C-alpha positions in Angstrom: -32.5 -7.5 29.5 -33.7 -9.3 26.6 -34.2 -5.9 24.7 -30.7 -5.0 25.7 -29.5 -8.1 24.1 -31.6 -7.6 21.0 -30.3 -4.0 20.6 -26.5 -5.0 21.0 -27.1 -7.7 18.2 -28.6 -5.0 16.1 -25.4 -2.5 16.7 -23.1 -5.3 16.0 -24.7 -6.3 12.8 -24.7 -2.6 11.7 -21.1 -2.2 12.4 -20.3 -5.3 10.4 -22.1 -3.9 7.4 -20.1 -0.8 7.4 -16.7 -2.8 8.0 -14.8 -2.7 4.9 -14.2 -6.1 3.0 -10.7 -5.9 1.5 -10.5 -8.9 -0.8 -7.5 -10.2 -2.5 -8.6 -9.4 -5.8 -8.9 -5.9 -4.6 -5.3 -5.7 -3.1 -4.1 -7.2 -6.5 -5.7 -4.7 -8.6 -4.6 -1.9 -6.4 -1.1 -3.1 -6.5 -0.9 -3.6 -10.1 -2.3 -0.2 -10.8 -0.5 1.8 -8.4 2.7 0.1 -7.3 5.8 2.1 -8.8 7.6 -0.9 -9.7 4.8 -2.0 -12.1 4.3 1.5 -13.3 8.0 2.0 -14.1 7.9 -1.0 -16.6 4.8 0.5 -18.2 6.9 3.5 -18.9 9.5 1.3 -20.2 7.1 0.1 -22.8 6.3 3.5 -24.0 9.9 4.2 -24.1 10.9 1.4 -26.3 7.9 2.4 -28.6 9.7 5.7 -29.1 12.8 3.6 -29.8 11.3 1.8 -32.6 10.2 5.2 -34.1 13.8 6.7 -33.8 15.1 3.7 -35.6 12.5 4.0 -38.4 13.4 7.4 -38.8 16.8 6.4 -40.4 14.9 4.9 -43.3 12.9 8.0 -44.0 13.9 11.3 -45.8 16.0 13.6 -43.8 15.4 17.1 -44.5 17.1 20.1 -43.3 17.2 23.9 -44.0 20.2 26.2 -43.3 20.9 29.9 -43.5 24.0 32.0 -43.1 24.4 35.7 -43.1 27.6 37.7 -43.0 27.6 41.4 -42.4 31.0 41.4 -43.9 33.1 39.4 -46.2 36.1 40.2 -48.4 36.0 38.9 -51.8 39.2 38.6 -54.0 38.5 39.5 -57.6 40.9 39.1 -60.6 41.2 42.4 -62.8 43.8 42.7 -65.6 45.9 39.8 -64.1 45.9 41.3 -60.6 43.6 40.6 -57.5 41.5 43.3 -55.9 39.4 42.9 -52.9 35.8 43.8 -52.1 34.1 44.0 -48.9 30.4 43.3 -48.9 27.9 41.5 -47.1 26.7 37.7 -48.0 23.5 35.6 -47.4 23.3 32.0 -48.1 20.3 29.8 -47.5 19.2 26.4 -48.8 17.6 23.2 -48.1 19.0 19.6 -48.5 17.4 16.4 -48.5 19.1 12.9 -47.8 17.3 9.5 -48.3 19.0 6.2 -47.7 18.7 4.0 -50.6 20.8 0.9 -49.2 23.0 0.1 -46.3 23.3 -3.7 -46.5 20.4 -4.1 -44.1 21.9 -2.3 -41.1 18.7 0.0 -40.6 16.5 -3.0 -41.0 18.5 -5.0 -38.4 18.4 -1.9 -36.0 14.7 -1.5 -36.5 14.0 -5.1 -35.8 16.4 -5.2 -32.8 14.2 -2.1 -31.6 10.9 -4.0 -32.1 12.2 -6.8 -30.2 13.2 -4.5 -27.5 9.6 -3.3 -27.3 8.5 -6.9 -27.0 11.1 -7.2 -24.2 9.6 -4.2 -22.4 5.8 -5.5 -22.9 6.9 -8.9 -21.5 8.8 -7.3 -18.7 5.8 -5.4 -17.8 3.7 -8.5 -17.8 6.3 -10.1 -15.8 6.4 -7.4 -13.1 2.7 -7.4 -12.9 2.7 -11.3 -12.4 5.6 -10.8 -9.9 3.3 -8.4 -8.0 0.4 -10.5 -7.9 2.4 -13.3 -6.3 3.9 -11.0 -3.5 0.4 -9.6 -2.9 -1.2 -13.0 -2.6 1.7 -14.3 -0.6 1.4 -11.0 1.7 -2.4 -11.4 2.0 -2.1 -15.3 2.9 0.6 -14.2 5.6 -1.7 -11.6 7.1 -4.5 -14.2 7.5 -2.0 -16.5 8.9 -1.0 -13.9 11.4 -4.5 -12.9 12.2 -5.3 -16.6 13.1 -2.0 -17.1 15.0 -3.0 -14.0 17.0 -6.4 -15.6 17.8 -4.7 -18.7 19.0 -2.2 -16.8 21.0 -5.2 -15.0 22.7 -7.0 -18.3 23.4 -3.8 -19.7 24.7 -3.3 -16.6 27.1 -7.0 -17.2 28.4 -6.4 -20.9 29.1 -3.1 -20.1 30.9 -5.0 -17.4 33.0 -7.8 -19.8 33.8 -5.2 -22.2 34.8 -3.5 -19.8 36.9 -6.6 -18.8 38.8 -7.5 -22.4 39.3 -4.1 -23.0 40.7 -4.4 -20.1 43.0 -7.8 -21.4 44.4 -6.6 -24.9 44.9 -3.5 -23.5 46.8 -5.6 -21.4 49.1 -7.8 -24.6 49.8 -4.4 -26.6 50.5 -5.0 -28.9 47.4 -2.0 -27.6 45.7 1.6 -26.5 46.5 2.9 -22.9 46.0 5.0 -24.5 43.2 1.9 -24.9 41.2 0.8 -21.5 41.4 4.4 -20.1 40.6 4.6 -22.5 37.5 1.2 -21.5 36.1 2.0 -17.8 36.8 5.3 -18.2 34.9 3.4 -19.8 32.1 0.8 -16.9 32.0 3.7 -14.3 31.5 5.1 -16.3 28.9 1.8 -16.5 26.9 1.4 -12.6 27.4 4.9 -12.2 26.0 4.2 -14.6 23.1 1.0 -12.6 22.5 2.7 -9.4 22.1 5.1 -10.8 19.7 1.9 -12.0 17.8 0.6 -8.7 17.6 3.7 -7.1 16.3 4.0 -10.0 13.6 0.4 -9.3 12.5 1.0 -5.6 12.4 4.0 -6.1 10.2 2.0 -8.2 7.8 -0.5 -5.4 7.5 2.2 -2.8 6.8 3.6 -5.1 4.2 0.3 -5.6 2.5 -0.1 -1.7 2.7 3.3 -1.2 0.9 2.1 -3.4 -1.9 -1.2 -1.7 -2.5 0.3 1.9 -1.7 -2.6 2.8 0.7 -3.2 2.3 4.3 -5.6 -0.5 5.5 -8.1 1.0 7.9 -8.9 -0.4 11.1 -12.4 -1.5 10.2 -11.1 -3.6 7.3 -11.7 -7.2 7.3 -10.3 -10.1 5.0 -11.3 -13.1 3.3 -10.5 -15.5 6.1 -12.1 -18.4 4.3 -9.5 -18.1 1.5 -6.6 -19.6 3.9 -8.4 -22.9 4.4 -9.9 -23.3 0.8 -8.6 -26.4 -1.0 -7.5 -25.0 -4.4 -6.8 -27.8 -6.7 -3.2 -28.4 -7.7 -2.4 -28.4 -11.5 -1.3 -31.3 -13.1 2.3 -31.4 -13.8 3.4 -30.1 -17.1 7.0 -28.9 -17.4 6.9 -27.9 -21.3 3.8 -26.0 -20.8 5.5 -24.1 -17.8 8.8 -23.5 -19.7 6.7 -22.2 -22.8 4.6 -20.0 -20.6 7.3 -18.5 -18.4 7.6 -14.9 -18.7 11.4 -14.7 -17.7 12.3 -17.4 -20.3 10.5 -15.5 -23.0 12.4 -12.2 -22.1 15.7 -14.2 -22.0 15.1 -15.6 -25.5 14.0 -12.3 -26.9 17.2 -10.9 -25.6 19.3 -13.5 -27.7 17.0 -12.3 -30.6 17.7 -8.8 -30.2 21.4 -9.1 -29.6 21.5 -11.2 -32.9 19.8 -8.4 -34.6 22.5 -6.1 -33.1 25.3 -8.1 -34.4 23.9 -8.2 -38.0 23.7 -4.3 -37.8 27.1 -4.0 -36.5 28.4 -6.4 -39.1 26.6 -4.4 -41.8 28.2 -1.1 -40.9 31.6 -2.1 -42.1 30.0 -2.0 -45.8 28.9 1.6 -45.7 25.7 2.9 -47.2 24.3 4.3 -50.4 22.4 7.7 -50.1 20.5 10.0 -52.4 21.4 13.7 -51.9 19.6 16.6 -53.1 20.2 20.4 -52.2 19.0 23.8 -53.5 20.7 26.7 -52.3 20.1 30.6 -52.7 23.4 33.0 -52.6 23.4 36.7 -52.3 26.9 38.0 -52.5 28.3 40.2 -55.0 25.7 38.7 -57.3 22.6 36.6 -56.8 22.3 33.2 -58.1 20.9 30.0 -57.2 22.4 26.5 -57.2 20.8 23.0 -57.3 22.2 19.5 -56.8 21.2 16.1 -56.8 22.9 12.8 -56.9 23.8 9.4 -55.2 26.6 8.9 -52.8 28.4 5.8 -51.6 30.4 6.1 -48.5 32.6 3.1 -47.5 34.6 3.3 -44.1 38.0 2.3 -44.6 39.6 2.8 -41.3 37.9 3.8 -38.1 40.3 2.7 -35.4 39.0 -0.9 -35.3 35.7 0.5 -33.7 33.5 -1.3 -36.2 34.9 -4.6 -35.9 35.1 -4.3 -32.0 31.2 -3.4 -32.1 30.6 -6.5 -34.2 32.4 -8.6 -31.8 30.8 -7.1 -28.9 27.3 -7.9 -30.1 28.4 -11.7 -31.0 29.4 -11.9 -27.7 26.4 -10.5 -26.1 24.4 -12.9 -28.2 26.4 -16.0 -27.0 25.9 -14.9 -23.3 22.2 -14.4 -23.7 22.1 -17.9 -24.9 23.9 -19.3 -22.0 21.7 -17.2 -19.6 18.6 -18.5 -21.1 19.8 -22.1 -20.7 20.8 -21.2 -16.9 17.3 -19.6 -16.3 15.6 -22.8 -17.8 17.5 -25.2 -15.4 16.8 -23.1 -12.5 13.4 -22.9 -13.5 13.0 -26.5 -13.8 14.6 -26.9 -10.3 12.1 -24.6 -8.7 9.1 -26.0 -10.4 10.1 -29.6 -9.4 10.8 -28.6 -5.9 7.4 -26.9 -5.6 5.7 -29.8 -7.1 7.3 -32.0 -4.3 6.3 -29.7 -1.7 2.5 -29.8 -3.1 2.6 -33.6 -3.5 2.9 -34.1 0.4 1.3 -30.9 1.7 -2.1 -32.1 1.8 -1.2 -35.2 3.6 0.7 -32.8 6.1 -2.6 -30.7 6.5 -4.6 -33.7 7.4 -2.1 -35.0 9.7 -1.9 -31.6 11.5 -5.8 -31.6 11.7 -5.7 -34.7 13.6 -3.0 -33.9 15.9 -4.8 -30.7 16.5 -8.0 -32.5 17.4 -5.9 -35.0 19.5 -4.0 -32.4 21.5 -7.4 -30.6 22.3 -9.0 -33.8 23.7 -5.8 -34.6 25.5 -5.7 -31.1 27.1 -9.1 -31.0 28.0 -8.5 -34.4 29.8 -5.5 -33.4 31.5 -7.0 -30.3 32.9 -9.9 -32.4 34.3 -7.6 -34.8 35.9 -5.5 -32.1 37.2 -8.6 -30.5 39.1 -9.1 -33.9 40.8 -5.7 -34.3 41.8 -4.8 -37.1 39.4 -2.3 -35.3 37.2 0.7 -32.7 37.9 1.0 -29.1 36.6 3.8 -30.3 34.3 1.4 -33.0 32.5 -1.0 -29.8 32.2 1.6 -27.5 30.9 3.0 -30.2 28.3 -0.6 -30.8 27.1 -1.3 -27.1 26.5 2.2 -26.7 24.7 1.3 -29.6 22.4 -2.0 -28.0 21.7 -0.6 -24.7 20.7 2.1 -26.2 18.6 -0.4 -28.2 16.8 -2.6 -25.2 16.2 0.6 -23.2 14.8 1.9 -25.9 12.7 -1.5 -26.5 11.1 -1.5 -22.5 10.2 2.1 -23.1 8.9 1.0 -26.0 6.6 -2.0 -23.7 5.1 0.5 -21.0 4.4 3.1 -23.4 2.7 0.2 -24.7 0.5 -0.9 -21.3 -0.6 2.4 -19.8 -1.2 3.6 -22.9 -3.0 0.6 -22.7 -5.3 0.9 -18.9 -5.9 4.5 -19.4 -6.8 3.6 -22.1 -9.3 1.1 -19.9 -11.0 3.7 -17.2 -11.3 6.1 -19.6 -13.1 3.6 -20.4 -15.4 3.3 -16.8 -16.4 -0.3 -16.2 -14.7 
């Protein structure tokens, strides 16, 4: 028997070695690397980088070549005061160059707006990654809570089954009534139903975490369960630091800057542009000759149906809207930050209180059960004590969940 026991321990240890530890950091790394919500923002960064190159292209020389061949063209030639027509083919080919010299800072403002757009895309990627980290941490913590809650429900079911079996034995001995047995049987069935719900909740928590890491969680996986009860320090309050580091607020401020540059570009568009033009053309018609042209052209838009003015007004309105949105986000951030701080300031007291209630409920439950076996307590007292014990266990888990998720949200608001 001793050898069998040793062999069982050996196999259990071997299985635990092969069990996969799915740590929180592993889940975060997988989610940030693989989740499409984050990868989409990474492509947006690359897209905005190309946008900067497009805007810069307007400042560089624009060179194009052209060619045209006409198999038949009619030429009118004056001969002795009269026009005679001649049919012949024609070939024209050439190359043109256009270089923008000055456009009243329109191109510069367009380039600057594109650069800010690139910064916004980069910040949006960081914000998406930070949000994903917060979601994964919350989902991982919820998984740990549901796993613990499942264990609590199993223990509660075992206790209810033991009470039911005890009541049956006491009824058979004539020490208790049939009502005791019926009431404990109903309590047992209720515990079975609660356990089934807890299993479903745990399964849903696993599914949620699987969605974030974009891969299934194996049945042999185990988790950092000590993470749930680890008392991470609460950072000191610093609203200005939070506002300075918050990624959404940075994005909003950059949106305002980008809209301002678009307004500058739209306003400059009404003054036109000064361009350098150069062209070399080779003609083969009735005779062959080359032409060249080089010069400076200034184009001033006189009337365009009010389009340029409307575009400038639209850009100005967008800038003012961005200012108000930034102010609104700032107020919302301060409200959320202060609410999180308020929760965290009292959560440690709540956890300590729930621990004390859990211990008191455990002792009371054991005492009442012993008194019931001796005929000194009723089944109602036993069930009430068990309900209080179960409630204390679950509320302690809820307090741990609140503390962790509030801390994770606080880190997210700080741009972490």
